[in-house]
N, C-alpha and C positions, 0 to 999 in steps of 0.2 A: 441540686440546687447549691449544698451543703458543703458536697466534696467538691465541687468546683469552686467555693470560697475557699475552701481548705487548701486545695491545689495552687490557687492564685497565689496566697500566704506564704505557701514554703517555696514558689519561683521568684517571688519578692526576695527571701530569704536569701536564695542563692545568688540571685543580683546583687544583693548587698555584701555577701562574701565576694564575691568575684571584683568589687568595685573597694571595698574598704579594706580587706585583705590581702587582696590581689592572689585569691588561691588557685587561680587558672596557670599560674607561672610554675608550671612543672617544665622544666627546661636541663632535668637529667637526662641522659639517655639510657639509662637503664629503670623499667618499669617500678623495680622496688625502691629505688630510690625515689621516684616519684611519686609512690604510695607513701612513702615517708614524710616527704615533702608536705604532700594535702592533708594528712592526719595532724601535722604540726600547726599549719593554716585553720584546719576547722577546731583545733587545741586553743589556737588563739581568737578565733572568733567570738568562742562560748565566754570566757569572763570579759570580753567587751562588751558582747551584749547583756550579758548579767549586768553591769554596772551603766548600762545604758538605759534598762528597763528601772533599775534601784535607785537612781540618784539624779536622774534628770527632770528638773525644774517641770513646772505647769507652762511656764513660758515657753519652753524650746522641745516639747514635746512632739512637734513635728520632725526635726532633726533627725537624721538617718546617723547610722554608723561612721558613715563616711566622713559627715560633717564634724562631727563630734571627733574625730581622727585629725580633722585638716585646722579646726579651731580651739582647741585643746590640747593634744599631743604634739604638732609638727609645728608649733610656734615657737618663735624664739623667745627666752627670758634670760633674763640676767638673774643670776643665787646671789644674795650678796647675806653674808652672815655678820650677825654683830652679835655680842656676848651673851643676851638671852634669846633671841627669837632669829629666824631666818626669813626672809623676804625675797619673793618672786618679784622681778620687775619687769612687767612687760607691756607690749601696745594694749590700750582699752580697745584697740578698732575692733579685734576680733571676737573678743568677751569682755564685756563690761564688769569692773571688778565685783560689783555685787552678785552677780550671776555665776562667778568664779567661786567667790568665798559660800555662796550657797550650795554648789558643789560639792565643794571641799569639806563642808558641814557635813552633806549626806555620807559621804564616803567615811568621813570616821564616825559616823551614827552606825554604819556594818560593822564596825568592830567589836567582837565579844568584851562582854565586864571583864574587868582585871581582877583572877580569883584572890589576888591579896588583899585588895579594899572592901572585899564583899563579906 
């Protein structure tokens, strides 16, 4: 039974890769070219999956990688630079401001400490 659950989990990851990263788009004529494309897709999936696991707040634990891509990456935003800060202006329909701030704070915490300040 445990093996079957692990197989189901692996199949979910494959399905997510197909939907989120589109790694089934192997349209090159040459096998080696398609092999390289698939490796690049897998390489793109891994950091996305890591960030999803590391920075996703409890309120959106159910979001898939596809949902994260659609709500956080593929949305329009206007970047406004002020003298002391950069502001992202985006509609709060996809992601509320506080949730976006929580995710950015979690990403910032992944940064290693600055050796010069320690």
